[in-house]
SENULO-686129 format. One record per residue (C-alpha): x, y, z. Coordinates in nm, 2 decimals, padded with zeros to 4 digits. Example, Ala and Ser with C-alpha at 12.3 -4.5 7.8 and 13.67 -1.06 7.14 Angstrom:
2
<<01.23,-00.45,00.78>>
<<01.37,-00.11,00.71>>
This chain:
550
<<-05.37,-02.13,08.34>>
<<-05.08,-02.29,08.34>>
<<-04.80,-02.30,08.68>>
<<-04.44,-02.19,08.59>>
<<-04.14,-02.31,08.80>>
<<-04.00,-02.05,09.06>>
<<-03.68,-01.92,09.02>>
<<-03.48,-02.20,09.19>>
<<-03.75,-02.47,09.23>>
<<-03.62,-02.78,09.33>>
<<-03.72,-02.94,08.97>>
<<-03.68,-02.85,08.63>>
<<-03.96,-02.66,08.46>>
<<-04.13,-02.97,08.27>>
<<-04.11,-03.16,08.58>>
<<-04.44,-03.27,08.76>>
<<-04.60,-03.33,08.45>>
<<-04.89,-03.53,08.55>>
<<-04.99,-03.32,08.75>>
<<-05.00,-03.00,08.52>>
<<-05.23,-03.20,08.29>>
<<-05.42,-03.22,08.52>>
<<-05.48,-02.89,08.61>>
<<-05.49,-02.79,08.23>>
<<-05.77,-03.05,08.14>>
<<-05.95,-02.94,08.50>>
<<-05.94,-02.56,08.38>>
<<-06.00,-02.62,08.04>>
<<-06.36,-02.87,08.14>>
<<-06.43,-02.58,08.37>>
<<-06.45,-02.30,08.11>>
<<-06.65,-02.54,07.89>>
<<-06.87,-02.64,08.14>>
<<-06.94,-02.19,08.13>>
<<-06.95,-02.19,07.79>>
<<-07.32,-02.17,07.60>>
<<-07.23,-02.40,07.34>>
<<-07.48,-02.70,07.41>>
<<-07.39,-02.91,07.07>>
<<-07.36,-03.31,07.14>>
<<-06.94,-03.20,07.03>>
<<-06.90,-02.97,07.32>>
<<-07.12,-03.20,07.62>>
<<-06.89,-03.53,07.46>>
<<-06.52,-03.28,07.50>>
<<-06.62,-03.18,07.84>>
<<-06.74,-03.56,07.95>>
<<-06.36,-03.69,07.79>>
<<-06.19,-03.46,07.98>>
<<-06.34,-03.51,08.30>>
<<-06.28,-03.87,08.29>>
<<-05.93,-03.78,08.21>>
<<-05.92,-03.58,08.52>>
<<-06.04,-03.83,08.70>>
<<-05.79,-04.10,08.55>>
<<-05.49,-03.97,08.54>>
<<-05.26,-04.05,08.84>>
<<-05.16,-03.76,09.06>>
<<-04.79,-03.78,09.13>>
<<-04.68,-03.95,09.40>>
<<-04.53,-03.76,09.68>>
<<-04.13,-03.77,09.74>>
<<-03.81,-03.70,09.94>>
<<-03.65,-03.49,09.63>>
<<-03.34,-03.50,09.85>>
<<-03.24,-03.82,10.07>>
<<-03.10,-03.78,10.41>>
<<-02.75,-03.66,10.49>>
<<-02.55,-03.53,10.78>>
<<-02.40,-03.23,10.92>>
<<-02.28,-03.08,11.17>>
<<-02.15,-03.39,11.38>>
<<-02.03,-03.38,11.78>>
<<-01.93,-03.64,12.05>>
<<-02.34,-03.59,12.15>>
<<-02.48,-03.46,11.86>>
<<-02.55,-03.50,11.49>>
<<-02.78,-03.31,11.22>>
<<-02.98,-03.50,10.95>>
<<-03.17,-03.26,10.66>>
<<-03.37,-03.38,10.39>>
<<-03.56,-03.21,10.12>>
<<-03.91,-03.33,10.06>>
<<-04.13,-03.21,09.75>>
<<-04.48,-03.18,09.99>>
<<-04.47,-03.00,10.36>>
<<-04.54,-03.26,10.58>>
<<-04.42,-03.37,10.94>>
<<-04.08,-03.50,10.95>>
<<-03.95,-03.75,11.20>>
<<-03.59,-03.94,11.27>>
<<-03.63,-04.26,11.37>>
<<-03.27,-04.37,11.57>>
<<-03.15,-04.61,11.77>>
<<-02.80,-04.74,11.94>>
<<-02.78,-05.13,11.89>>
<<-03.06,-05.30,12.00>>
<<-03.18,-05.01,12.26>>
<<-03.52,-04.86,12.20>>
<<-03.54,-04.62,11.97>>
<<-03.57,-04.23,11.97>>
<<-03.75,-04.05,11.77>>
<<-03.70,-03.61,11.70>>
<<-03.99,-03.47,11.54>>
<<-04.01,-03.13,11.30>>
<<-04.31,-02.99,11.25>>
<<-04.19,-02.69,10.98>>
<<-03.94,-02.67,10.70>>
<<-03.60,-02.50,10.69>>
<<-03.71,-02.13,10.59>>
<<-03.64,-02.12,10.22>>
<<-03.43,-01.83,10.11>>
<<-03.61,-01.51,09.92>>
<<-03.63,-01.60,09.53>>
<<-03.56,-01.96,09.58>>
<<-03.98,-02.06,09.65>>
<<-04.08,-02.37,09.79>>
<<-04.20,-02.63,09.70>>
<<-03.94,-02.85,09.75>>
<<-03.93,-02.80,10.12>>
<<-03.54,-02.82,10.34>>
<<-03.64,-03.02,10.67>>
<<-03.31,-02.99,10.98>>
<<-03.30,-03.21,11.31>>
<<-03.09,-03.21,11.53>>
<<-03.03,-03.52,11.73>>
<<-02.90,-03.46,12.07>>
<<-02.81,-03.64,12.39>>
<<-02.60,-03.89,12.18>>
<<-02.28,-04.09,12.26>>
<<-01.95,-04.02,12.20>>
<<-01.77,-04.31,11.95>>
<<-02.10,-04.48,11.92>>
<<-02.28,-04.55,11.63>>
<<-02.66,-04.50,11.53>>
<<-02.89,-04.61,11.29>>
<<-03.16,-04.40,11.18>>
<<-03.42,-04.33,10.92>>
<<-03.65,-04.01,10.80>>
<<-04.01,-04.03,10.75>>
<<-04.19,-03.76,10.57>>
<<-04.61,-03.80,10.61>>
<<-04.61,-04.08,10.44>>
<<-04.26,-04.12,10.28>>
<<-03.99,-04.31,10.47>>
<<-03.62,-04.24,10.34>>
<<-03.33,-04.49,10.28>>
<<-03.23,-04.62,10.63>>
<<-02.91,-04.43,10.69>>
<<-02.63,-04.47,11.02>>
<<-02.37,-04.20,11.16>>
<<-02.06,-04.25,11.42>>
<<-02.07,-03.97,11.67>>
<<-01.70,-03.80,11.77>>
<<-01.53,-03.95,11.95>>
<<-01.40,-03.71,12.26>>
<<-01.00,-03.73,12.26>>
<<-00.98,-03.94,11.95>>
<<-00.54,-03.93,11.87>>
<<-00.59,-04.11,11.50>>
<<-00.91,-04.06,11.23>>
<<-00.91,-04.00,10.88>>
<<-01.07,-03.85,10.66>>
<<-01.17,-03.73,10.29>>
<<-01.10,-03.43,10.08>>
<<-01.21,-03.29,09.74>>
<<-01.34,-03.02,09.51>>
<<-01.50,-02.93,09.22>>
<<-01.73,-03.18,09.15>>
<<-01.96,-02.99,08.93>>
<<-02.11,-03.08,08.62>>
<<-02.07,-03.42,08.58>>
<<-02.26,-03.62,08.84>>
<<-02.19,-04.00,08.69>>
<<-01.81,-03.90,08.74>>
<<-01.87,-03.75,09.07>>
<<-02.05,-04.07,09.14>>
<<-01.79,-04.26,09.06>>
<<-01.49,-04.12,09.28>>
<<-01.75,-04.07,09.57>>
<<-01.81,-04.45,09.56>>
<<-01.48,-04.49,09.70>>
<<-01.51,-04.33,10.01>>
<<-01.63,-04.53,10.27>>
<<-01.41,-04.80,10.23>>
<<-01.16,-04.57,10.33>>
<<-01.36,-04.53,10.68>>
<<-01.30,-04.15,10.74>>
<<-01.48,-04.01,10.99>>
<<-01.64,-03.68,10.77>>
<<-01.58,-03.51,10.42>>
<<-01.43,-03.19,10.35>>
<<-01.49,-03.00,10.00>>
<<-01.34,-02.71,09.90>>
<<-01.59,-02.57,09.62>>
<<-01.77,-02.57,09.30>>
<<-02.04,-02.80,09.37>>
<<-02.24,-02.73,09.10>>
<<-02.24,-02.51,08.77>>
<<-02.46,-02.25,08.88>>
<<-02.56,-02.24,09.27>>
<<-02.85,-02.04,09.23>>
<<-02.99,-02.32,09.06>>
<<-03.18,-02.51,09.31>>
<<-03.23,-02.81,09.14>>
<<-02.87,-02.87,09.03>>
<<-02.79,-02.92,09.37>>
<<-02.98,-03.21,09.41>>
<<-02.83,-03.34,09.06>>
<<-02.49,-03.25,09.07>>
<<-02.46,-03.35,09.46>>
<<-02.71,-03.51,09.66>>
<<-02.77,-03.73,09.42>>
<<-02.47,-03.86,09.31>>
<<-02.36,-03.89,09.69>>
<<-02.69,-04.02,09.87>>
<<-02.55,-04.33,09.94>>
<<-02.24,-04.19,10.10>>
<<-02.35,-03.87,10.32>>
<<-02.64,-04.05,10.50>>
<<-02.34,-04.22,10.72>>
<<-02.07,-03.97,10.66>>
<<-02.09,-03.60,10.76>>
<<-01.97,-03.32,10.47>>
<<-01.82,-02.99,10.55>>
<<-01.84,-02.76,10.26>>
<<-01.63,-02.48,10.16>>
<<-01.76,-02.20,09.91>>
<<-01.62,-02.21,09.53>>
<<-01.73,-01.95,09.27>>
<<-01.99,-02.14,09.09>>
<<-02.15,-02.18,09.40>>
<<-02.23,-01.72,09.25>>
<<-02.42,-01.56,09.57>>
<<-02.30,-01.84,09.82>>
<<-02.76,-01.83,09.93>>
<<-02.78,-02.20,09.88>>
<<-02.48,-02.30,09.97>>
<<-02.53,-02.13,10.32>>
<<-02.93,-02.32,10.28>>
<<-02.85,-02.68,10.20>>
<<-02.51,-02.68,10.48>>
<<-02.67,-02.50,10.76>>
<<-02.44,-02.16,10.75>>
<<-02.53,-01.87,10.94>>
<<-02.54,-01.66,10.57>>
<<-02.41,-01.60,10.28>>
<<-02.25,-01.34,10.43>>
<<-02.04,-01.50,10.66>>
<<-01.92,-01.84,10.47>>
<<-01.66,-01.88,10.68>>
<<-01.61,-02.09,11.00>>
<<-01.35,-02.38,11.15>>
<<-01.38,-02.63,11.33>>
<<-01.15,-02.90,11.56>>
<<-01.20,-03.24,11.59>>
<<-00.88,-03.46,11.81>>
<<-00.56,-03.30,11.76>>
<<-00.64,-03.08,11.42>>
<<-00.77,-02.78,11.35>>
<<-00.97,-02.70,11.01>>
<<-01.01,-02.35,10.90>>
<<-01.28,-02.30,10.60>>
<<-01.24,-02.03,10.40>>
<<-01.48,-01.77,10.16>>
<<-01.25,-01.44,10.05>>
<<-00.92,-01.21,10.19>>
<<-01.15,-00.91,10.31>>
<<-01.04,-00.73,10.62>>
<<-01.29,-00.89,10.87>>
<<-01.26,-01.27,10.74>>
<<-00.85,-01.20,10.74>>
<<-00.94,-01.05,11.13>>
<<-01.12,-01.35,11.21>>
<<-00.86,-01.60,11.06>>
<<-00.55,-01.41,11.26>>
<<-00.79,-01.42,11.55>>
<<-00.91,-01.83,11.51>>
<<-00.57,-01.94,11.45>>
<<-00.38,-01.78,11.70>>
<<-00.64,-01.97,11.96>>
<<-00.60,-02.30,11.85>>
<<-00.35,-02.54,12.04>>
<<-00.43,-02.80,11.80>>
<<-00.14,-02.98,11.67>>
<<-00.24,-03.00,11.31>>
<<-00.38,-02.75,11.09>>
<<-00.58,-02.74,10.79>>
<<-00.73,-02.46,10.58>>
<<-00.97,-02.55,10.32>>
<<-01.06,-02.28,10.07>>
<<-01.15,-02.26,09.70>>
<<-00.90,-02.07,09.50>>
<<-00.52,-02.20,09.56>>
<<-00.26,-01.98,09.68>>
<<00.01,-02.14,09.43>>
<<-00.10,-02.30,09.11>>
<<00.10,-02.41,08.77>>
<<-00.16,-02.62,08.56>>
<<-00.50,-02.47,08.51>>
<<-00.64,-02.17,08.61>>
<<-00.21,-02.07,08.73>>
<<-00.42,-01.91,09.06>>
<<-00.26,-01.72,09.33>>
<<-00.51,-01.64,09.57>>
<<-00.39,-01.50,09.92>>
<<-00.01,-01.43,09.81>>
<<-00.01,-01.12,09.95>>
<<-00.22,-01.16,10.30>>
<<-00.36,-01.46,10.36>>
<<00.02,-01.68,10.29>>
<<00.18,-01.44,10.57>>
<<-00.10,-01.56,10.83>>
<<-00.06,-01.91,10.74>>
<<00.32,-01.84,10.81>>
<<00.28,-01.69,11.12>>
<<00.03,-01.91,11.30>>
<<00.19,-02.22,11.13>>
<<-00.03,-02.38,10.92>>
<<00.06,-02.75,10.81>>
<<-00.17,-02.79,10.50>>
<<-00.37,-02.63,10.21>>
<<-00.64,-02.75,10.02>>
<<-00.78,-02.63,09.72>>
<<-00.96,-02.66,09.40>>
<<-01.06,-02.46,09.09>>
<<-00.85,-02.58,08.85>>
<<-00.95,-02.92,08.77>>
<<-00.62,-03.16,08.82>>
<<-00.40,-03.22,09.13>>
<<-00.06,-03.08,09.21>>
<<00.11,-03.10,09.57>>
<<00.43,-02.89,09.60>>
<<00.74,-02.92,09.84>>
<<00.65,-02.71,10.14>>
<<00.75,-02.36,10.06>>
<<00.91,-02.11,10.21>>
<<01.02,-01.73,10.07>>
<<01.34,-01.72,09.92>>
<<01.45,-01.41,10.23>>
<<01.34,-01.66,10.50>>
<<01.48,-02.00,10.43>>
<<01.41,-02.09,10.80>>
<<01.05,-01.91,10.76>>
<<00.77,-02.18,10.84>>
<<00.70,-02.42,10.56>>
<<00.35,-02.49,10.43>>
<<00.26,-02.75,10.21>>
<<-00.02,-02.67,09.93>>
<<-00.23,-02.89,09.75>>
<<-00.46,-02.83,09.49>>
<<-00.73,-03.09,09.48>>
<<-01.01,-02.97,09.19>>
<<-01.07,-03.37,09.05>>
<<-01.43,-03.42,09.21>>
<<-01.58,-03.44,08.83>>
<<-01.57,-03.13,08.64>>
<<-01.39,-03.10,08.32>>
<<-01.03,-03.13,08.35>>
<<-00.74,-02.88,08.30>>
<<-00.42,-02.98,08.20>>
<<-00.15,-02.98,08.43>>
<<00.18,-02.80,08.41>>
<<00.56,-02.79,08.52>>
<<00.77,-02.66,08.81>>
<<01.05,-02.75,08.98>>
<<00.83,-02.66,09.32>>
<<00.58,-02.90,09.23>>
<<00.67,-03.24,09.40>>
<<00.32,-03.44,09.20>>
<<00.07,-03.34,08.99>>
<<-00.14,-03.48,08.72>>
<<-00.48,-03.42,08.53>>
<<-00.70,-03.68,08.66>>
<<-01.05,-03.72,08.86>>
<<-00.93,-03.79,09.16>>
<<-00.97,-03.76,09.61>>
<<-00.72,-03.72,09.92>>
<<-00.76,-03.96,10.16>>
<<-00.60,-03.82,10.47>>
<<-00.46,-04.01,10.81>>
<<-00.40,-03.81,11.09>>
<<-00.19,-03.94,11.37>>
<<-00.05,-03.75,11.70>>
<<00.31,-03.72,11.53>>
<<00.22,-03.74,11.18>>
<<-00.02,-03.66,10.87>>
<<-00.04,-03.90,10.58>>
<<-00.20,-03.84,10.24>>
<<-00.32,-04.05,09.97>>
<<-00.41,-03.94,09.67>>
<<-00.64,-04.19,09.48>>
<<-00.81,-04.18,09.13>>
<<-01.15,-04.25,09.05>>
<<-01.07,-04.61,09.04>>
<<-00.91,-04.58,09.41>>
<<-00.52,-04.66,09.26>>
<<-00.29,-04.51,09.46>>
<<-00.11,-04.21,09.29>>
<<00.07,-04.04,09.57>>
<<00.16,-04.01,09.90>>
<<00.34,-03.85,10.14>>
<<00.38,-03.79,10.49>>
<<00.47,-03.49,10.76>>
<<00.63,-03.64,11.05>>
<<00.61,-03.34,11.39>>
<<00.72,-03.40,11.69>>
<<00.66,-03.16,11.97>>
<<00.59,-02.88,11.71>>
<<00.91,-02.92,11.56>>
<<00.91,-03.11,11.16>>
<<01.18,-03.32,11.09>>
<<01.48,-03.28,10.93>>
<<01.38,-03.46,10.59>>
<<01.06,-03.30,10.58>>
<<01.20,-02.90,10.59>>
<<01.53,-03.01,10.36>>
<<01.26,-03.02,10.13>>
<<01.13,-02.65,10.13>>
<<01.13,-02.44,09.80>>
<<01.07,-02.07,09.75>>
<<00.75,-01.94,09.68>>
<<00.89,-01.74,09.39>>
<<00.98,-02.06,09.19>>
<<00.61,-02.05,09.18>>
<<00.51,-01.70,09.17>>
<<00.74,-01.64,08.87>>
<<00.64,-01.91,08.67>>
<<00.35,-01.74,08.51>>
<<00.52,-01.36,08.47>>
<<00.82,-01.54,08.32>>
<<00.69,-01.85,08.11>>
<<00.35,-01.79,08.05>>
<<00.05,-02.07,08.09>>
<<00.10,-02.41,07.98>>
<<00.02,-02.31,07.65>>
<<00.31,-02.06,07.63>>
<<00.08,-01.75,07.65>>
<<00.06,-01.42,07.88>>
<<00.47,-01.41,07.98>>
<<00.57,-01.07,08.08>>
<<00.91,-01.11,07.89>>
<<00.91,-01.03,07.52>>
<<01.17,-01.07,07.25>>
<<01.14,-00.99,06.90>>
<<01.39,-00.90,06.59>>
<<01.45,-00.51,06.55>>
<<01.65,-00.57,06.22>>
<<01.64,-00.87,06.04>>
<<02.01,-01.04,06.02>>
<<02.15,-01.09,05.69>>
<<02.50,-01.27,05.61>>
<<02.81,-00.97,05.67>>
<<02.50,-00.76,05.86>>
<<02.44,-00.85,06.23>>
<<02.06,-00.84,06.28>>
<<01.95,-00.73,06.65>>
<<01.70,-00.91,06.90>>
<<01.57,-00.72,07.18>>
<<01.39,-00.81,07.44>>
<<01.20,-00.68,07.75>>
<<00.99,-00.72,08.05>>
<<00.59,-00.58,08.17>>
<<00.56,-00.76,08.48>>
<<00.54,-00.63,08.83>>
<<00.85,-00.53,09.02>>
<<01.04,-00.73,09.21>>
<<01.26,-00.65,09.55>>
<<01.56,-00.83,09.41>>
<<01.67,-00.89,09.10>>
<<01.63,-01.23,08.95>>
<<01.90,-01.35,08.72>>
<<01.92,-01.55,08.38>>
<<02.05,-01.59,08.03>>
<<01.94,-01.63,07.65>>
<<02.08,-01.84,07.42>>
<<02.02,-01.98,07.07>>
<<01.84,-02.28,07.08>>
<<01.96,-02.61,06.97>>
<<01.77,-02.62,06.59>>
<<01.91,-02.21,06.49>>
<<02.29,-02.30,06.62>>
<<02.32,-02.44,06.24>>
<<02.20,-02.12,06.06>>
<<02.29,-01.82,06.32>>
<<02.55,-01.71,06.58>>
<<02.47,-01.47,06.84>>
<<02.74,-01.25,07.00>>
<<02.81,-01.33,07.30>>
<<02.66,-01.69,07.27>>
<<02.52,-01.66,07.63>>
<<02.36,-01.33,07.68>>
<<02.29,-01.26,08.07>>
<<02.04,-01.05,08.19>>
<<01.85,-00.97,08.50>>
<<01.49,-00.94,08.58>>
<<01.39,-00.62,08.82>>
<<01.12,-00.41,08.71>>
<<01.01,-00.24,08.36>>
<<01.23,00.02,08.32>>
<<01.54,-00.15,08.40>>
<<01.44,-00.52,08.30>>
<<01.53,-00.49,07.90>>
<<01.81,-00.51,07.68>>
<<01.95,-00.67,07.33>>
<<02.22,-00.85,07.15>>
<<02.35,-00.90,06.81>>
<<02.29,-01.21,06.55>>
<<02.40,-01.36,06.26>>
<<02.31,-01.55,06.05>>
<<02.52,-01.82,05.83>>
<<02.30,-01.76,05.53>>
<<02.02,-01.63,05.29>>
<<01.69,-01.56,05.50>>
<<01.36,-01.54,05.38>>
<<01.05,-01.39,05.51>>
<<00.67,-01.46,05.54>>
<<00.42,-01.26,05.72>>
<<00.67,-01.20,05.97>>
<<00.78,-01.56,06.04>>
<<01.16,-01.64,05.95>>
<<01.32,-01.92,05.72>>
<<01.56,-02.11,05.83>>
<<01.34,-02.11,06.22>>
<<01.53,-01.88,06.46>>
<<01.46,-01.91,06.80>>
<<01.63,-01.83,07.14>>
<<01.56,-02.03,07.47>>
<<01.61,-01.86,07.84>>
<<01.55,-01.97,08.12>>
<<01.60,-01.78,08.49>>
<<01.77,-01.86,08.84>>
<<01.54,-01.88,09.24>>
<<01.79,-01.86,09.45>>
<<01.97,-02.15,09.39>>
<<01.71,-02.34,09.19>>
<<01.67,-02.32,08.82>>
<<01.31,-02.23,08.68>>
<<01.14,-02.48,08.48>>
<<01.23,-02.62,08.11>>
<<01.46,-02.38,07.88>>
<<01.13,-02.16,07.77>>
<<01.15,-02.14,07.37>>
<<01.08,-01.83,07.19>>
<<01.02,-01.79,06.82>>
<<01.14,-01.41,06.69>>
<<00.97,-01.22,06.45>>
<<01.06,-00.94,06.29>>
<<00.92,-00.61,06.48>>
<<01.05,-00.29,06.34>>
């Protein structure tokens, strides 16, 4: 009697209540009519049910997703929309005052298995367009007419253009809508999204609420390009809504003007081989990579995706900028190079996960040029010999901006001089832990309690991955402990190489009597350590409170 929603239907299971109530009333009326009870009460109830079935208004058909733009080109544009009814669709479009043209779509896009229709997704490819030309359009689906939209085709050889980049817009549609409301005023040619559009990519209805409704007045005139995020889950709906080849191949590239854009999904062998070949083939002045998990990241997740295989490809093919998300904050690193290769090609890494998802705590590191936990987006201005990135907050306030200059394939001296060792970031989580001070691989504890006239002993050991060179550091007493304790030596040098060789101990003297309670010592006892990477010191000294461990 009840018709339950299939997995991934475009509406929540309590949508279409009027239609379902009508069906229930009609089923009940039929059941009563088939009974042998001819009492006045039964006849009255049947008549009442039939009356309600007739007067209850039917749910009007609607576009569950308003038209949006994909796959722009100099002479083509794709318009997609979603309807809750199966009906022939048409796109009516025109250039200025010229006669309108019509593209008719008779069948919907094939719905993936497990995501039964309705609703129905439709796609229309508009062809034979004129480059650098503005068109207006609307969609008619059955008797429904969409909001009017417009778009501008790609230029054939643009020397300058602007695009928007951002990510992690899931879970908070109101914030996402406020972030997206800023886009149009910057006149971007297109929008790049680094993934996590929705909380659960297998829930078809959340694509409407988290993505298409907040942006319906934006992506009806600005095309959107998508990268996969972990919340897209199996990637089936991402491929479906963005007309990608399949959920098994969510990586691709495109060119516009003097720039090349790579969208990445994984670091699997076949995808890395494709990327190597794709980057080798491009002659573009500027190269961007857009993907979800950051290769370098201090705050939030502290991600290190692809450091061993993806990052070397970026250097090999002279990528300019990496744009990622996943950590819900903003981070811009100084251009990064390996410590042993100071003249290697530097890459600027940006984490931009501020599209609406709950914000994460930002961190600090000498390799970070700027960072902040905030909702934001990037405005990237590409010119023949420069790119300028503006980082704007939810109210369009400018938070950060920088420019990279390149002439004849060579960066200017100032940019090269600002490069920092990658190891500053790689070692940060290993030696210092996360933003809350947890998960450090460098451990300190007391093996013997100090007393007046009886020295104690502090033991340290490293339990992280092996390095190909030792990294040197120094250990001292914290300022608050110096009044009650002394170290022998006052500054203890140490080095980190591997778990076998990176351990040691030093003596500690107490100036007065100590008290112990649950392993904690009074007066408080703590040491600080700092590690040096090349000629650069790591972030602020790490303070460790010592406990007795025998």
